[in-house]
N, C-alpha and C positions, 0 to 999 in steps of 0.2 A: 504495499500499499505505500501511495505516495505521502510523503509527510509535509503537513501544513504547519506553521507557525501561526496559532491564532490563539491569542490570550482570551479565550473565552470566559473566564474569571471576572475579566474587567467589563464584560460585556452585560446588560440588563436582559432578563426573560421578558419575552413579548408573547401574549396569549390569544391567539388569532381565533381558536375555538375552544369549548369546553373540554378539559381533558388532555388538552395538548399546549405545550408551550415551546418556545424555541429562543435561541440567540442566533445570529447570522451576522455576516461580514461579506462585503463584495470585494473581489481582489481581481485584478488581471482578467475581466470578462466573465468571472466565476462568482458564483455565491457560495460561499462555506457555511453550513448549517449544522448545529447541533440540535435535537429534537429530543423532546423528553415526551414520552407518552405515559399517562396513567390508566389505571383499571377502570376509573368510571368514565373513561371516553365511551361513546356509541360503539356499538361492536361492528358496524359497518362504516367504514370510512375509507378514503384514498387518497394517495400522494403523488397523483399525477405521472405514474409510471416512473418514479425516480429509483435510482439506485443509490444504495447507502451501505455502511458499514456498521454492525451492530455491536456497541460498546459494552453495554450494561443490560441486565435482564434476559427475558426469554420472551419472544414472541411467536405465534402461531398465526399462519395464513391459511385458511381453508377455502380450497377451491370447490366447484360442482362434484369433481369426483376423487378429488385428493387434499393432503394436507401436508404443509411444510411446518417443522419446528425450527426455528432460528434460535443460537445461542451466541453468547459475546465471542468474537472473533469471526463471525461469519459476515460474508457479503449477503446483501439482502435486495430483492426487487420487489417494491410494493407496485401493484398494478394499478390501473385507473379505471374507472367506469363500470356500468353494470353490464357491458359485453364480457367481462372477464367472469362474471358471477362468483365472486370472492366474498370472503368477510375476513377482517383483521381482527384479532384480539390480542390482549396481552395475557400471557400466564403468569406474570409477576407483578410486583407492586409498581415497579417503574421501569421503563424502557427507554436508554438511550441510544439514538442513532445519529450518524455522522454522515451528512449529504453533502456531495459536491455537484453544483448544478451549473450550467451555462445561464447567463443573465440576457 
């Protein structure tokens, strides 16, 4: 995994939806985000097809015919939209995911 020097401890949390908050910084046409999901988050949610890296906690994504459980250290893909027929939910109290996205 590529290393990024982002001092997340100096950034404020933002809460765009209930049960999720994030910190982010834009660098070189990239948005680098640290996202925290809580168990109170609704069971169906999307991250617009983003790839991330699971840092803390455990996450399960349930598709129509399969289920994937992610643990710390795993790369993770969170699909987008109803066409994927998925549900996402956390299996632990808190889940941290590191995302790198084009701006």
